N, C-alpha and C positions, 0 to 999 in steps of 0.2 A: 409399449410399442407392439403392434400387431403382427409384423412380419419383417423379413429382411429388407433393408433399404435397397431400392432400385437406383443404381448410380446414374442412370440416364435421367431419371426424374430429379435426382439431386443436382445434376448438372444444369438442368433447366431452371430450377429454383435459384441456384447460385448465380446464373446469368441475370435473372430478373432482379435479384436482390442488389446486384452491383450496378445494373443499368437503371434501376429505379422504376421501370414499367415493363409490362409484357410486350408492348409495341416495340420498344427499343431492343429488348432481348430477342424478339422475333426477327428484327432486321439484322441483328448481329449474327444470329445462329442460322438465318435463312430458313426458318421454320414458321409455319402459320401460327398466328396468335391463338387460334382455337386448339391447336395441338399442345401448345405450351400450357394453356389454361387447364386442359384435360389432364396433362401429366402432373401439374401442381396439385390438382384435386386428389389424384391417386396418392401422391406423396403425403398430403395432409391426412388422408385416411390411414396410411401406414403409421404415421407419427401419432395420430390421435388428437392433434391440436391444430388450430390455425397457425400458419407460418407468416402470412402476409394479410394486412388489412388495408382497405382503401383509405386514403387521406388526401382530400382535394382531388387533383388530377393524377396523383401518383399513388404509390403504395408505401406502407411502412411495415417494418418488421415487428412481429409480436415478440414477447419475451422468449417463447420457444423458438421463434424464427432466428433470433440473435444467437442462441445456443447452436442451432443447426448450421447457421452460416459460418460460425467460427470453426466448427469441425470441417465443413465443406472447404473452407479456405485451405486448411492444412492438408486435406485429402488431395485436392487438385494441385497444390504446390508440390506435394510428394510425388504425385503422378508425373508432373513435369520433370522433376529431378530424376525419376526412374527412367524416363525417356532419354534424358541426357546421358545417364550412365550406360544404358543399352547401346547408345550411339558411340560410346567410347569416351565421353566427356566426364569430368569429375563433378560430383554433386556439389552445388554451391549454395551459399545462403545460410546464415545462422538461424537457429531456432528462436522463436519469440518467447520472451519471459516477461510477464507483466506483473508488477508489484504495486499494490495499493497501500499507501501509508496514511495512517490517521494524521490529520492536519495538526494535531496537538503535539506531535513528536518533533523534537529538535532535528533540523536537517542534518546536523553533524552526525548524530547517532544513527539516523536512517542510512546515511552514506556508509558508515562503518559496518552496519548490519548487512547491507546489500553487497558490499565490495567483494567478498569472497566468491560470490556467484559469477563474477566476471573472470575468474581465474581457473575455472574448471576446464577439463580437457575438451569438452564439447563447446563449440562456438555458439554463443547466444547473442540475441539482440534485445537489450533491456528497454522496457518502457516503464517509467516510474510515474505513478499517479498519486495524487493526494486529495483528501477531502474528509468529511465527517465519517467516523468509523461505521455508522449504520449504512451510509451510502456505499462504502467500500465493501461491506459484507454482502449487500444486495448484489453488487457486481460479482462477488465471489460465487454467490449462489447460482448465477446464470453463466458462470465460466468466462466472464469478461476479464477477470484477473486471476492469476495463479496463486497469489499469496497476499495476505493482508497483515500489515505490521500495526500493532496497537499497544497502548499502555493498559488496556483492560481486556480481560478474557471475554470470549463470546459466551453468552448465557441464553437461557430460554427466553429472556426478554427481547432478544433480537429476532426471534422466529426464523432463524437460519440454521440449517444443519451444517455444522462445521466443527473443526477440531482445534483445540488450543495446544500450542507447543511453547512452553515457557523458555524463552531465550536466556533469561537471567534477571538479576535485579541489581540496583546500584543505590548507594547512599547519595546524598546531594552535597555539593560544595558551593559555598557562597563566595561570590566574586565581585570585585569592584575596581574602579579606577584606582591607581596606586595610592594617591593621597587619602582617599576615603577608606581604602582597605587598611592602611596603617592606623587610622583613627579607631577602627572597630575590631581589629584582630585580637586585641588584648581582652581577656576574660570572655572569649567566645564560648558558648552561644549566649550567655547572659547579656553580652553587649548588644544583642539584637533588640533589647528592650528600648523603645523610642528611636531605634535606628531607621533611616530612610530606606524602605524596601521597594523593589520593583518585582511584582509577582505575576504569575500566570493567572488567568481568570478561573472562575469556579468550574468551567467545563473540563479543566485538566484534573485528572484523578490525583496527581501529586499535590495539587493545591489543597484538596480536601484533607489529604494526609498531613500536610504541613499545618493547616489550621487546627487540626486535632492536637498536634504536638504543642503548638503555641498555647492553646487553652490549658492543656495538662501542665505545662511549665509556668503558667501565669506570666507569659511574656507578651508584651503589647507593642509591636513595632509601629512605626509611622508608615503606612502604606501610601507611597507617593503616586504610584500608577499601577495599572493592571493591563495585561496584554494577552491577546489570543495568539499572536505571532511571536515565537521565541526569538527570531532574528531581530525583530524590532526592539524587543526588550534588551537584548545584548547591546544593540547600538546605543540605546539610552543609558545603559549601564556604563558603557565605554566613555560616554560624555561626562560622567560623574554625577548623574542625577540621583543614583541610589545603588544599593546592593541588590544583586539578583543571584539566583541559584541555578545550577545545571547538574545533570547526573555526573557523579564523580568520575565515571569512566571516560568522560570526554572533557573534563575540566582543563587538562593540560592543552588540548587543542584549542579550546575557547580562549585561554590565556594568551596563546601564541597569536591567534587570529585577531583578537580584539584588544590586545595590549592591556589586559586587566590582570589582577593578581588575586590569589585566594585570601579570603578573610577567615575561613574555617570550614571544616567538614562536619556534617551531621549524619551519623550512621544510624541513628534511631529511626529516621524516616527513609523508607526505601521506595524507589520507583521501579516497578516491574515492567518487563517488555515481553510481548508475545508475538509469535508468528502464528497466523491462523490459516489453516488450509481446508480444502473441501474434502480431503481424504485423510483417514486416520494414519494409514501407512504411507510414508513418504517415498514416492518413486522418482520424482523430478530431481535430477542431479543438482540443479542450482539451489533448490530448496534444502536439499541435504547438506550442501556446502555451507549455507547460511546457518543452519542449526548447529552443525559441528563446530564451526568457527566461533559462534557466539558463546557456546558452552565451554570451549577449550581455551579461548584467549581474550574475548571482549569482556565477559562478565566473570571474572575470577577474583 
């Protein structure tokens, strides 16, 4: 960045980004389009990158533009709050906290990981997103999310500068409808040989770990079905189609919600959980609450 940001230029960019065109922003601000265009060019010179590009009859944000817009939203929201405070009104409105969770993670454990953030002293407004971990990390890199939850750490393969925070690890517990659980709970885990199993697909890191364990133990289950979606796998397990596994730390919750019971726990296979942030030192109070709670109570 070549110089200090001119907030008037930033305000014009903010208006154009939200209105979708210079003409609309011009009408709203009662300023000529030529003035706005000139101020945007100066802002882009300061930033060192394009912020907006033509798309059809309108404009679209570049990656840099999305980063600048997010900060501009916060800056002008804070400015409005400051005006209210100076007028004698209380500052209102929670701070935004955006979490991106890898789609392979069970929703129950995502809920347990995030929940402590909702009980900090500062009021926050949570936005929870999910998708492939590489997509979530791309959003983290451009500050579209504050934190990414994943079962794999970020590595050089992702081409993203980010920092891993190990939340903890958990063994896996095998669960089934009551009649099926009674049939296979004796002699567990040897009883898994030829047992009907419902498994996550190979995109899940824990599936790879489990397959290694099966090979090492020379156990050959009957794989009835494979699922990307853990919620769907639990529903089929509830119906009695087969035995499935979940992280042991949420096994009791799954039993209560889906009316299944444990077949046995496997501690030799561990599923790890990571919080991935754009900064090494955690400053965000919601992220700090997540890390502290996970290490002190969720994964113990």
